[in-house]
C-alpha positions in Angstrom: -13.0 -17.5 -34.5 -12.2 -19.2 -30.8 -9.8 -16.9 -31.0 -11.3 -13.0 -32.0 -14.4 -14.5 -29.7 -11.3 -14.8 -26.5 -9.8 -11.4 -27.7 -13.4 -10.0 -27.3 -13.6 -11.2 -24.0 -10.4 -9.9 -23.3 -11.0 -6.3 -24.0 -14.2 -5.9 -22.5 -12.0 -7.4 -19.2 -10.0 -4.2 -19.7 -12.4 -2.0 -19.9 -14.0 -2.9 -16.9 -11.2 -2.9 -15.2 -10.3 0.5 -16.1 -13.6 1.7 -15.7 -14.0 0.9 -12.1 -10.2 2.4 -11.7 -11.6 5.3 -12.7 -14.9 4.9 -10.4 -12.4 4.2 -7.2 -10.1 7.8 -8.7 -13.2 9.7 -8.6 -14.1 8.6 -5.2 -10.8 9.3 -4.0 -10.8 12.2 -5.4 -14.6 13.2 -4.0 -13.1 12.1 -0.1 -9.8 14.1 -0.5 -12.4 17.3 -1.0 -14.8 16.3 1.6 -12.1 16.6 4.0 -11.5 19.6 2.8 -14.9 20.8 3.1 -15.6 21.6 -0.8 -18.4 19.1 -0.7 -21.0 19.5 1.4 -22.5 15.8 2.2 -26.0 15.3 2.0 -27.5 13.6 5.4 -30.5 11.5 3.2 -29.7 7.5 3.8 -31.4 6.0 0.4 -28.3 8.3 -1.9 -26.1 6.6 0.6 -27.7 3.2 0.7 -27.3 4.5 -3.6 -24.2 4.8 -3.6 -23.1 2.2 -1.3 -24.5 -0.1 -3.6 -23.4 1.7 -6.6 -19.4 1.2 -5.1 -20.1 -2.5 -5.0 -21.1 -3.6 -7.8 -17.9 -1.5 -9.3 -15.7 -3.6 -6.9 -17.5 -6.8 -7.4 -17.0 -6.4 -11.5 -13.4 -5.6 -10.8 -13.1 -8.3 -8.1 -14.6 -10.4 -11.5 -12.6 -9.4 -14.2 -9.3 -9.6 -12.6 -10.3 -13.3 -11.2 -11.6 -14.4 -15.1 -8.5 -13.1 -16.4 -5.5 -15.3 -14.0 -7.8 -17.6 -13.0 -8.7 -18.7 -16.8 
């Protein structure tokens, strides 16, 4: 039973890492399109704050997952 619980935790942390990598890749594509002029950026402060919070959450999940996988 203990091994199945640790396997579930491993799969969960691995999925967080993969989700974070997809989110970062999406961000890189958006930045690349913005530089080419294909994406128009709205100057609303609330949207920029929401994006910043989302980015920090994704980054925190990635760090949390890697930290728990390596040092546990």
